[in-house]
SEFISE-378672 format. One record per residue (C-alpha): residue number from 1; x, y, z. Coordinates in nm, 4 decimals. Layout:
REM SEFISE-378672
     n          X          Y          Z
   NUM          X          Y          Z
...
END
This chain:
REM SEFISE-378672
     n          X          Y          Z
     1     1.5647    -1.2992    -5.4057
     2     1.3729    -1.0723    -5.6405
     3     1.3646    -1.0769    -6.0190
     4     1.2827    -0.8124    -6.2773
     5     1.1735    -0.9097    -6.6269
     6     1.3714    -0.7421    -6.9029
     7     1.1817    -0.5443    -7.1651
     8     1.2487    -0.5765    -7.5401
     9     1.3939    -0.2254    -7.5305
    10     1.6594    -0.3478    -7.2872
    11     1.8295    -0.5500    -7.5631
    12     2.0543    -0.4079    -7.8351
    13     2.2502    -0.6164    -8.0880
    14     2.5764    -0.4785    -8.2265
    15     2.8145    -0.6175    -8.4900
    16     3.1806    -0.5202    -8.4759
    17     3.4697    -0.6104    -8.7044
    18     3.7940    -0.6971    -8.5273
    19     4.1229    -0.7055    -8.7165
    20     4.4301    -0.9029    -8.6221
    21     4.7660    -1.0347    -8.7363
    22     4.7561    -1.3021    -9.0045
    23     5.1045    -1.4514    -9.0030
    24     5.2180    -1.6858    -8.7271
    25     5.5304    -1.4752    -8.6589
    26     5.3097    -1.2100    -8.4950
    27     5.3925    -0.9450    -8.7553
    28     5.1610    -0.7980    -9.0203
    29     5.4411    -0.8345    -9.2770
    30     5.6039    -1.1589    -9.3794
    31     5.9588    -1.0881    -9.4960
    32     6.1316    -1.4283    -9.4830
    33     6.0311    -1.7150    -9.7082
    34     6.1454    -2.0772    -9.7189
    35     6.0357    -2.3921    -9.8994
    36     6.0906    -2.7597    -9.8338
    37     6.2685    -2.9608   -10.1003
    38     6.1124    -3.2726    -9.9467
    39     5.7601    -3.1379    -9.9861
    40     5.8309    -3.0105   -10.3361
    41     5.9549    -3.3556   -10.4417
    42     5.6653    -3.5402   -10.2793
    43     5.3304    -3.6248   -10.4397
    44     5.1816    -3.2984   -10.3023
    45     5.4519    -3.1062   -10.4849
    46     5.2776    -3.1965   -10.8088
    47     4.9970    -2.9646   -10.7047
    48     5.1300    -2.6943   -10.4730
    49     5.4371    -2.5549   -10.3016
    50     5.4256    -2.4736    -9.9294
    51     5.5995    -2.1570    -9.8102
    52     5.7306    -2.1232    -9.4530
    53     5.8510    -1.8268    -9.2480
    54     6.1737    -1.9806    -9.1170
    55     6.4393    -2.2341    -9.2089
    56     6.3043    -2.4670    -8.9403
    57     6.0011    -2.5251    -9.1658
    58     5.7665    -2.5406    -8.8672
    59     5.4849    -2.3073    -8.9714
    60     5.3281    -2.3033    -9.3179
    61     5.2271    -1.9493    -9.4102
    62     5.0749    -2.0026    -9.7537
    63     5.0763    -2.2328   -10.0525
    64     5.1408    -2.1604   -10.4206
    65     4.9628    -2.3461   -10.7006
    66     4.9359    -2.3003   -11.0759
    67     4.6184    -2.3816   -11.2658
    68     4.5693    -2.4057   -11.6410
    69     4.2376    -2.4623   -11.8150
    70     4.3965    -2.6773   -12.0858
    71     4.6287    -2.8722   -11.8588
    72     4.9442    -2.7034   -11.9817
    73     5.2337    -2.6306   -11.7516
    74     5.2864    -2.9776   -11.6110
    75     5.3218    -3.3375   -11.7188
    76     5.0086    -3.5405   -11.7852
    77     4.8881    -3.8070   -11.5442
    78     4.9000    -4.0512   -11.8333
    79     5.0992    -3.9914   -12.1488
    80     4.8150    -4.1518   -12.3458
    81     4.5634    -3.8930   -12.2199
    82     4.6774    -3.5478   -12.3341
    83     4.5662    -3.2417   -12.1367
    84     4.4739    -3.4396   -11.8270
    85     4.7333    -3.3013   -11.5879
    86     4.7949    -3.1603   -11.2419
    87     4.7451    -2.8016   -11.3559
    88     4.4094    -2.8844   -11.5109
    89     4.2994    -3.0395   -11.1822
    90     4.4067    -2.7265   -10.9947
    91     4.2189    -2.5073   -11.2416
    92     3.9027    -2.7147   -11.2036
    93     3.9218    -2.7149   -10.8237
    94     3.9512    -2.3383   -10.8002
    95     3.6868    -2.2860   -11.0690
    96     3.4376    -2.4904   -10.8663
    97     3.5392    -2.3225   -10.5421
    98     3.5406    -1.9633   -10.6650
    99     3.2887    -1.9602   -10.9502
   100     3.0717    -2.2583   -10.8593
   101     3.0304    -2.3421   -11.2265
   102     3.2509    -2.5822   -11.4183
   103     3.1589    -2.4135   -11.7458
   104     3.2629    -2.0607   -11.6434
   105     3.5913    -1.8873   -11.7094
   106     3.7902    -1.6574   -11.4854
   107     3.7752    -1.2889   -11.5679
   108     4.0460    -1.0548   -11.4445
   109     3.9162    -0.7012   -11.4725
   110     3.7077    -0.7882   -11.7763
   111     3.9789    -0.9919   -11.9509
   112     3.9263    -1.3686   -11.9646
   113     4.2189    -1.5743   -11.8431
   114     4.2851    -1.9419   -11.8983
   115     4.5536    -1.9797   -11.6308
   116     4.6427    -1.8309   -11.2942
   117     4.8633    -1.8600   -10.9881
   118     4.6871    -1.9227   -10.6582
   119     4.8213    -1.8100   -10.3225
   120     4.6284    -1.9829   -10.0427
   121     4.6899    -1.8403    -9.6962
   122     4.7165    -2.1090    -9.4284
   123     4.3701    -2.1388    -9.2736
   124     4.4988    -2.1700    -8.9171
   125     4.6737    -1.8319    -8.9450
   126     4.3745    -1.6044    -8.9970
   127     4.0442    -1.5535    -8.8179
   128     3.7162    -1.5361    -9.0079
   129     3.8538    -1.3866    -9.3287
   130     4.1350    -1.1777    -9.4715
   131     4.1061    -0.8024    -9.4223
   132     4.0406    -0.6131    -9.7486
   133     4.2771    -0.3224    -9.7964
   134     4.5559    -0.4784    -9.5922
   135     4.7234    -0.6812    -9.8679
   136     5.0546    -0.5513    -9.9993
   137     5.2434    -0.8122   -10.2024
   138     5.5779    -0.7262   -10.3589
   139     5.6970    -0.9265   -10.6594
   140     6.0523    -0.8973   -10.7886
   141     6.2280    -0.9360   -11.1196
   142     6.5924    -0.8699   -11.0422
   143     6.6075    -0.5091   -10.9237
   144     6.2588    -0.4359   -11.0552
   145     5.9589    -0.4584   -10.8241
   146     5.5836    -0.4269   -10.8525
   147     5.3557    -0.3962   -10.5522
   148     5.0086    -0.5444   -10.5631
   149     4.7054    -0.4810   -10.3482
   150     4.3289    -0.5232   -10.3731
   151     4.1039    -0.2400   -10.4896
   152     3.8636    -0.2593   -10.1938
   153     3.8991     0.1117   -10.1119
   154     3.8288     0.2135   -10.4715
   155     3.4965     0.0355   -10.5200
   156     3.1596     0.1463   -10.3864
   157     2.9764    -0.1795   -10.4605
   158     3.1142    -0.5138   -10.3481
   159     3.1050    -0.7958   -10.6038
   160     3.0246    -1.1495   -10.4931
   161     3.1130    -1.4830   -10.6473
   162     3.0314    -1.8309   -10.5232
   163     3.3234    -1.8030   -10.2786
   164     3.2032    -1.4722   -10.1325
   165     3.3424    -1.1234   -10.1770
   166     3.5830    -1.0605   -10.4625
   167     3.8092    -0.7644   -10.5382
   168     4.0493    -0.7022   -10.8228
   169     4.4222    -0.7272   -10.7551
   170     4.5816    -0.4089   -10.8861
   171     4.9086    -0.2203   -10.8808
   172     4.8981    -0.0012   -10.5707
   173     4.9047    -0.0182   -10.1926
   174     4.6719    -0.0482    -9.8936
   175     4.3599    -0.1180   -10.0971
   176     4.4105     0.1736   -10.3379
   177     4.5118     0.1393   -10.7017
   178     4.7757     0.3616   -10.8576
   179     4.6023     0.6502   -11.0330
   180     4.8953     0.7172   -11.2650
   181     5.0460     0.4854   -11.5238
   182     5.3376     0.3197   -11.3446
   183     5.5576     0.0909   -11.5511
   184     5.3399     0.1475   -11.8563
   185     5.0364    -0.0159   -11.6899
   186     4.6943     0.1201   -11.7689
   187     4.5284     0.3617   -11.5291
   188     4.3824     0.2366   -11.1991
   189     4.6437    -0.0341   -11.1610
   190     4.5376    -0.2526   -11.4573
   191     4.7493    -0.3905   -11.7398
   192     4.6614    -0.4548   -12.1031
   193     4.5868    -0.8123   -11.9909
   194     4.3368    -0.6940   -11.7319
   195     4.3856    -0.6771   -11.3566
   196     4.6620    -0.8641   -11.1790
   197     4.4115    -1.1105   -11.0411
   198     4.1367    -1.1625   -10.7828
   199     4.1440    -1.1150   -10.4078
   200     3.9023    -1.3493   -10.2280
   201     3.9102    -1.2564    -9.8576
   202     3.6365    -1.4948    -9.7405
   203     3.8336    -1.8047    -9.8432
   204     4.1840    -1.6658    -9.7923
   205     4.2949    -1.6875   -10.1546
   206     4.4711    -1.4547   -10.3966
   207     4.4499    -1.5523   -10.7635
   208     4.7144    -1.3885   -10.9816
   209     4.6602    -1.3368   -11.3536
   210     4.9429    -1.5229   -11.5279
   211     4.9088    -1.3171   -11.8473
   212     4.9551    -0.9906   -11.6572
   213     5.2644    -1.1199   -11.4767
   214     5.4122    -1.2433   -11.8034
   215     5.4100    -0.8910   -11.9505
   216     5.7370    -0.7037   -11.9825
   217     5.8261    -0.4875   -11.6816
   218     5.7711    -0.1703   -11.8854
   219     5.4137    -0.2840   -11.9476
   220     5.3435    -0.3519   -11.5815
   221     5.4466    -0.7165   -11.5648
   222     5.7480    -0.9087   -11.4447
   223     5.8425    -1.0947   -11.7579
   224     5.7547    -1.3988   -11.5493
   225     5.7707    -1.6426   -11.8377
   226     5.5014    -1.8855   -11.7276
   227     5.5786    -2.2315   -11.8682
   228     5.2806    -2.3530   -12.0683
   229     5.4507    -2.6546   -12.2197
   230     5.2558    -2.9783   -12.2056
   231     5.5589    -3.1692   -12.0804
   232     5.7156    -2.9202   -11.8433
   233     5.8521    -3.0392   -11.5108
   234     5.6168    -3.0902   -11.2192
   235     5.5671    -2.7762   -11.0104
   236     5.7916    -2.5634   -11.2308
   237     5.5517    -2.2672   -11.2311
   238     5.4951    -2.2853   -10.8563
   239     5.8692    -2.2415   -10.8052
   240     5.8706    -1.9663   -11.0670
   241     5.6254    -1.7476   -10.8736
   242     5.8026    -1.8239   -10.5471
   243     6.1251    -1.6896   -10.6965
   244     5.9452    -1.3604   -10.7696
   245     5.8083    -1.3335   -10.4159
   246     6.1557    -1.3511   -10.2643
   247     6.3968    -1.0711   -10.3443
   248     6.6497    -1.1835   -10.6016
   249     6.8471    -1.4851   -10.4855
   250     6.7859    -1.4180   -10.1141
   251     6.4949    -1.5387    -9.8986
   252     6.3711    -1.1889    -9.8148
   253     6.0646    -1.0245    -9.9621
   254     5.7491    -0.8485    -9.8507
   255     5.3981    -0.9867    -9.8146
   256     5.1717    -0.7949    -9.5767
   257     4.8163    -0.8935    -9.4946
   258     4.5850    -0.8928    -9.1919
   259     4.2793    -1.0905    -9.0951
   260     3.9426    -0.9843    -8.9588
   261     3.6636    -1.1326    -8.7537
   262     3.3022    -1.0265    -8.7135
   263     3.1901    -1.0375    -8.3508
   264     2.8222    -1.0117    -8.2664
   265     2.7573    -0.8533    -7.9281
   266     2.4309    -0.8538    -7.7362
   267     2.4022    -0.5546    -7.5025
   268     2.1582    -0.5919    -7.2155
   269     2.0672    -0.2869    -7.0077
   270     1.9863    -0.3863    -6.6507
   271     1.8117    -0.1173    -6.4454
   272     1.7833    -0.0947    -6.0679
   273     1.5315     0.1806    -5.9977
   274     1.5219     0.3881    -5.6817
   275     1.2703     0.1666    -5.4992
   276     1.4394    -0.1612    -5.5929
   277     1.7289    -0.3644    -5.4506
   278     1.7740    -0.1498    -5.1407
   279     1.7583    -0.4423    -4.8984
   280     1.9761    -0.7500    -4.8843
   281     1.9466    -1.1075    -4.7582
   282     2.3118    -1.1072    -4.6634
   283     2.3697    -1.2200    -4.2986
   284     2.5454    -0.8882    -4.2349
   285     2.2189    -0.7088    -4.3165
   286     1.9441    -0.9249    -4.1615
   287     1.9190    -1.1848    -3.8920
   288     1.9286    -1.5375    -4.0237
   289     1.6956    -1.6670    -3.7535
   290     1.4287    -1.3935    -3.7388
   291     1.4729    -1.2154    -4.0716
   292     1.4866    -0.8768    -3.8954
   293     1.7095    -0.5933    -4.0105
   294     2.0124    -0.5935    -3.7816
   295     2.0555    -0.2177    -3.7676
   296     1.7581     0.0080    -3.7029
   297     1.9059     0.2847    -3.9178
   298     1.8726     0.0531    -4.2183
   299     1.4961     0.0074    -4.1750
   300     1.3922     0.3359    -4.3380
   301     1.7260     0.4360    -4.4892
   302     1.8971     0.1215    -4.6133
   303     2.2120     0.1074    -4.8231
   304     2.3337    -0.1882    -5.0241
   305     2.6257    -0.2479    -5.2583
   306     2.5608    -0.4233    -5.5869
   307     2.8492    -0.6430    -5.7018
   308     2.6924    -0.8926    -5.9447
   309     2.4214    -0.9045    -6.2083
   310     2.2614    -1.2405    -6.2874
   311     2.0623    -1.3147    -6.6017
   312     1.7928    -1.5825    -6.5680
   313     1.5416    -1.7521    -6.7951
   314     1.1701    -1.7939    -6.7217
   315     1.2464    -2.1037    -6.5139
   316     1.4788    -1.9006    -6.2923
   317     1.7828    -2.0874    -6.4245
   318     2.0979    -1.8747    -6.4070
   319     2.2289    -1.8302    -6.7628
   320     2.4984    -1.5648    -6.7275
   321     2.6758    -1.3680    -6.4581
   322     2.8275    -1.0207    -6.4919
   323     3.0725    -0.9100    -6.2242
   324     3.1123    -0.5375    -6.1641
   325     3.4636    -0.3963    -6.1394
   326     3.3751    -0.2181    -5.8132
   327     3.0719    -0.2449    -5.5803
   328     2.8088     0.0197    -5.6574
   329     2.6145     0.1798    -5.3722
   330     2.2352     0.1659    -5.3943
   331     1.9630     0.3339    -5.1829
   332     1.6192     0.4941    -5.2205
   333     1.7702     0.8115    -5.3666
   334     1.9782     0.6503    -5.6404
   335     1.9272     0.4354    -5.9473
   336     2.1709     0.2134    -6.1341
   337     2.2019     0.1311    -6.5033
   338     2.4366    -0.1593    -6.5787
   339     2.5238    -0.2462    -6.9395
   340     2.5995    -0.6163    -6.9849
   341     2.7824    -0.7218    -7.3013
   342     2.7604    -1.0783    -7.4325
   343     2.9941    -1.1714    -7.7189
   344     2.9245    -1.4746    -7.9373
END
């Protein structure tokens, strides 16, 4: 067996981005939404509301949570400690996760916000991250509807926070903001309360600006009516946003989003030059006892068929094998170039 050492020029590294379906139903658009009354009434319901894609409640698609800097919007843990509530805990958790600084405030398109709604896509449903430009979320207020997307196609420089890439959530579709003034909103999909939120693809989270959603429909909002009472019922705002995701009193709505994955490929170019690999140790080619070529015509004009490429280390340990789709003929008048692709 003969070996040829690969040159540095025989290696090329390539990075490709692969997109795929996010939701477990195999569709890019989630149009049916269900919640569990048992989960909502449990201890976890104090913090978030799980949303499923069917009445069987088998597959969680995303969770809804409401966070408030001052602890408003839910009951306190202890009536003797005002402001220390579930919503304040949610706000602090997302502030640490997204901003990485417990003293920072969220800014939605340049407007500081003290509360938000968080939509967390189920981690098992997407690959490496969510795919910017693929989010289309419809929110309803009776017969009125606004459609939200991220502004990834409108920006030339990507902004990063502690949680990775961040884009503004705007009125529009497919990663492009509306360039007109729909529903009285300001140009480029913003409202007078700033953007509609933040899209964080690397951690699978969409933060929605509560102030923007609370605006009247004519001003670009939904008239959501976020409850900021200090003694409001547990999870009341989570259910409030859920009711705007589904269409009216039905369970139908529209939430489209895809995922993406970065795959690094190592291309190795294996060359068999004209004077190489023209003889074989196969028993059909040479005699096993004497080592002589079985057919005299093969002595000066041999022909072999290459079927496999093996990649070895310096200790001649086989590391990888590449099988060709069809055998390739090789002789003194031909050369072969085989491109091996390793994905990792």
